[in-house]
Structures are given as C-alpha cells and as structure tokens.
C-alpha positions in Angstrom: -27.5 -31.2 74.7 -29.4 -33.0 77.0 -28.3 -33.7 81.4 -26.9 -36.9 80.8 -27.5 -39.5 83.7 -23.6 -39.4 84.8 -24.0 -35.7 85.7 -26.7 -36.3 88.1 -24.2 -37.6 90.8 -21.7 -34.9 89.7 -23.0 -32.0 91.3 -23.0 -33.9 95.3 -19.0 -34.1 94.9 -18.9 -30.8 93.2 -20.4 -29.3 96.1 -17.7 -31.2 98.4 -14.8 -29.5 96.5 -15.6 -25.4 96.6 -13.5 -23.4 98.1 -15.5 -22.4 100.9 -13.8 -18.8 101.8 -13.7 -17.9 98.3 -15.9 -14.4 97.8 -17.0 -15.3 94.2 -18.2 -19.0 93.1 -18.4 -18.9 89.0 -20.0 -21.3 86.7 -19.7 -22.0 83.5 -22.6 -23.4 82.3 -26.7 -22.4 82.7 -27.3 -21.8 86.6 -27.5 -24.7 88.4 -29.6 -24.8 91.8 -27.7 -27.9 93.5 -24.5 -25.8 93.5 -26.2 -22.6 93.8 -27.9 -23.8 96.4 -24.6 -25.8 98.1 -22.6 -22.5 97.8 -25.1 -20.4 99.6 -25.0 -23.0 102.6 -21.8 -22.9 102.7 -20.9 -19.4 102.2 -24.2 -17.4 103.3 -22.0 -13.8 102.1 -20.5 -15.5 99.1 -22.1 -14.5 95.4 -23.1 -17.2 93.1 -22.7 -16.6 89.3 -22.8 -18.4 86.2 -21.5 -17.4 82.9 -21.7 -18.8 79.3 -19.3 -20.8 77.8 -18.0 -18.5 75.3 -17.8 -15.9 78.3 -14.3 -14.8 80.1 -13.9 -15.2 83.6 -14.7 -12.1 85.6 -11.2 -10.9 86.8 -9.8 -12.0 90.2 -12.1 -15.6 90.2 -10.9 -17.7 93.1 -13.1 -20.6 92.3 -14.7 -21.6 89.0 -16.5 -24.9 88.2 -17.3 -26.3 85.0 -19.5 -29.3 85.7 -19.5 -30.9 82.2 -16.5 -30.2 80.3 -18.6 -31.2 77.2 -19.8 -27.5 77.4 -16.8 -26.2 76.1 -15.4 -28.5 74.1 -13.5 -30.9 76.1 -10.2 -30.1 77.5 -8.7 -28.4 75.1 -11.0 -25.6 75.8 -10.0 -25.0 78.9 -7.1 -22.5 77.9 -9.7 -19.3 78.0 -10.2 -19.6 81.6 -6.6 -19.4 82.8 -6.9 -15.2 82.4 -9.0 -14.4 84.5 -8.3 -16.7 87.5 -6.9 -15.6 90.8 -3.1 -16.0 91.5 -4.3 -18.8 93.8 -7.9 -19.5 92.6 -8.9 -23.0 91.6 -10.7 -24.7 88.3 -13.1 -27.5 88.9 -14.1 -29.3 86.2 -16.0 -32.4 85.8 -14.9 -35.4 83.2 -17.4 -37.7 82.3 -15.3 -41.2 81.8 -15.5 -43.2 77.9 -15.2 -46.2 79.7 -17.7 -46.2 82.5 -19.6 -49.2 82.3 -23.3 -47.3 81.9 -22.2 -45.5 79.3 -21.0 -48.6 77.0 -24.0 -50.4 78.1 -26.3 -47.6 77.1 -24.3 -47.6 73.5 -24.7 -51.4 73.0 -28.3 -51.7 74.1 -29.6 -47.6 73.1 -31.6 -48.0 76.1 -30.3 -44.6 77.7 -28.3 -41.7 75.8 -24.8 -40.6 78.3 -23.8 -39.0 75.4 -19.8 -39.1 74.8 -17.3 -39.1 77.4 -13.0 -39.0 77.6 -10.2 -41.5 78.4 -9.5 -40.5 81.6 -6.1 -41.0 81.0 -5.6 -38.9 78.5 -6.9 -35.8 80.6 -4.0 -34.7 82.4 -1.7 -34.4 79.6 -4.2 -31.5 78.0 -4.8 -29.9 81.4 -1.1 -29.6 81.5 -1.1 -27.7 78.7 -2.4 -24.4 80.4 -3.0 -25.4 84.3 -1.2 -27.4 87.1 -3.4 -30.2 88.0 -2.6 -30.8 91.4 -5.9 -33.7 92.3 -8.8 -35.9 90.8 -11.7 -36.9 92.4 -13.1 -39.9 91.4 -16.9 -40.2 91.2 -18.0 -44.1 91.7 -21.7 -44.3 92.0 -22.6 -47.5 94.0 -23.9 -50.6 92.2 -27.3 -51.8 93.1 -27.6 -56.0 93.2 -28.6 -56.0 90.3 -26.4 -53.0 88.7 -23.5 -55.7 90.1 -24.9 -57.9 88.1 -25.1 -56.0 85.1 -21.6 -54.4 85.4 -19.8 -58.2 85.6 -21.6 -59.3 83.0 -20.4 -56.2 80.7 -16.7 -56.7 82.1 -16.3 -60.5 81.1 -17.7 -59.9 78.1 -15.6 -56.8 77.0 -12.0 -58.1 78.7 -11.1 -60.3 76.2 -10.8 -57.4 73.9 -9.0 -55.4 75.9 -5.0 -55.3 76.4 -5.2 -54.6 80.0 -7.8 -56.2 81.4 -7.6 -55.3 85.3 -7.2 -51.8 84.5 -10.6 -51.7 82.2 -12.4 -53.7 85.0 -11.5 -50.8 87.3 -12.2 -48.2 85.0 -15.4 -49.0 84.6 -16.5 -48.2 87.9 -15.8 -44.7 87.3 -18.2 -42.7 86.1 -16.0 -39.3 85.7 -13.7 -37.0 88.4 -13.7 -33.6 89.3 -10.0 -32.7 88.1 -8.6 -29.2 90.2 -6.5 -26.9 88.6 -4.4 -23.8 89.4 -2.7 -21.4 87.1 0.8 -21.8 88.9 1.6 -25.0 91.1 1.3 -24.8 95.0 4.1 -23.6 96.8 4.3 -26.1 99.5 2.6 -29.3 99.1 1.3 -30.8 101.9 -0.5 -34.6 103.3 -2.1 -34.5 106.4 -2.5 -38.2 107.6 -4.8 -38.6 110.6 -5.2 -41.9 112.4 -8.6 -41.7 113.9 -9.8 -43.3 116.9 -12.8 -41.5 117.7 -16.3 -43.7 117.2 -18.5 -43.1 114.6 -20.2 -39.9 114.8 -17.5 -38.6 117.1 -14.7 -38.6 114.0 -16.7 -36.4 112.0 -16.2 -32.6 113.6 -12.9 -33.8 115.2 -11.9 -35.0 111.7 -13.9 -34.9 109.0 -15.3 -31.4 108.8 -11.8 -29.8 109.3 -10.2 -32.0 106.3 -13.2 -31.3 104.1 -12.1 -27.7 104.5 -8.0 -28.2 104.4 -8.6 -30.2 101.2 -9.6 -27.1 99.3 -6.6 -25.8 99.4 -4.2 -26.1 96.7 -1.6 -28.8 97.3 -3.6 -30.9 100.1 -4.0 -34.2 100.1 -6.4 -36.1 102.8 -5.3 -39.1 104.0 -7.6 -41.2 106.7 -6.5 -44.4 108.8 -8.8 -46.5 111.3 -7.7 -49.1 114.1 -6.9 -52.1 112.5 -5.8 -50.4 109.1 -2.2 -50.2 108.0 -1.4 -46.7 108.3 2.4 -46.2 107.5 2.5 -44.2 104.6 5.3 -41.8 103.4 4.7 -38.8 101.4 5.3 -37.8 97.5 8.8 -36.0 96.8 8.7 -32.9 97.8 5.6 -33.0 100.4 5.5 -32.3 103.9 3.7 -34.3 106.3 1.4 -33.6 109.1 0.6 -36.6 111.2 -2.0 -36.4 113.8 -3.3 -39.4 116.1 -6.6 -38.5 117.1 -8.1 -39.5 120.4 -5.4 -42.5 121.3 -3.6 -43.9 124.4 0.0 -43.9 123.5 2.5 -46.0 125.8 6.1 -44.6 126.0 8.2 -45.5 124.2 6.8 -48.3 121.9 4.4 -45.5 120.3 6.5 -42.7 120.3 8.4 -44.7 117.8 5.3 -45.6 115.9 4.5 -42.1 115.1 8.1 -41.6 114.1 7.7 -44.5 111.5 4.2 -43.9 110.3 5.5 -40.1 109.8 8.0 -41.3 107.7 11.1 -40.3 109.7 13.3 -42.2 111.8 15.4 -41.5 115.4 
C-alpha cells in the first residue's frame, strides 16, 4: 500500500511521544528514517529496530510504535503485540481518521488516494480488549486559506446528511490520532497542571521541555494555562494532581486561596 498523505504529518507527532529512556525502540513497519533519526537525537545510546507486522516483539520491549494501524489489519490485530511488551512498556499506534475532510474530499474528487481510515469513536473499545488505553494525541494539521475554504464547503455539503452535525464538523479536522497504551493500567494516574507566567521563550526550558518528558510516563496528563486564561481545573476521579505556579508574583493571602482552588482543594 502506498504511503497516504496523512501519514507524512504523523511522523513528527509520534517522534514527540517516544519514551526517551527506553533502551530499545521497535517500529512495526519498514524502517523509517524520520523516526529513527528522531530516536537517535533523543537517545543516542538507544537501539532502533524495525520488524515486519507478522514478527513478534522482542522480549521486554519498552517502547513499540505502529505508525500505521492499517499495516497490521486494523486495531483488531493489536493483540499479538501484548506478548513481548515490558510490564511498564508502551505501545504507540497511529490510527488514520475515516472522516478527515481531505480523505472525504479525495473520495469524492478522485484527486488524492488517502487509503482507508477508521471511525475514531470505535477504536478505544477495540483496544480495550487487549490493552489499557491511557492517552490519545490528535493529529490536526493546520489549514491554509485555500484549505479552509475547501473544508467549509465540504462540511456545509455533508452536515445535513449526518445525525450529529457539530461533532462531524470537529472530527473532519482530525487527520488521525496516536493512541498510547500499556498492558496494564498505570498504578497512580497523575495530572501536572502548570500556570505559565514566563515570557515566550523562557517557558521552553522551564516548562515545555520537562513536560515533554513527563507526558511520556503512562497515566500522566499535562495541562498548561497562561495569564488571562481560565485555569481552574480538577483532576479526573482517582487522579492525583500537581499544580505548578511558574514564575508568578504571589500576594498573601489571596493568591494562596487561588492556588487551593486551582488544585481542587479547599481551606
């Protein structure tokens, strides 16, 4: 199957989510230079290995990537990769969206072959049969001016035909998603919520790069807020929370009260 256009954008998203301290990265596909080079920069001493879809994972694999779920016949083919995954290992799977607007447009015009996609709403239940799904990162490519016009035209044409027009409009912007899963549920789900007061640029080394590492830990969610944004956010049931007020001038006692509210606690 030729590489469909949506997978070109999936590589940078997958590269950002690789487990940085994994001694071995296994990709279930033909060798891919983009992921291999990203892995080499992230972990110079780490090993990159590509295997065919029918091959088993090496025993104790800490991070495995399936850059196109179609290569294994869809989510139903994930079960074979549970064996070989380390107890705390992660499997990252990119799933193309059947309702992405450019895929739909390609079907109508015949100008682009995006290949088959999947209804994203059905994927979690399929994954749940053999893995614990703990996070999804959506791939939403930016629209050019010309693309925005074409997208709106497509949505306005199709919306009257679907039962949930608003949801359809949102989902057509998503090219696909990286579904991150483990063999067993994380023992302590955690939310790290940072209120960023540093100027643009300072936040990179103080917040964004550390959080990039933290978000690769199974069960860890990252939330950022900036001045003049609504920042009160409670964690999910059973989720612990760390609130970081980064580079802010605090006034006693009113700002202490604010911190307690943001953390989901009370006096």
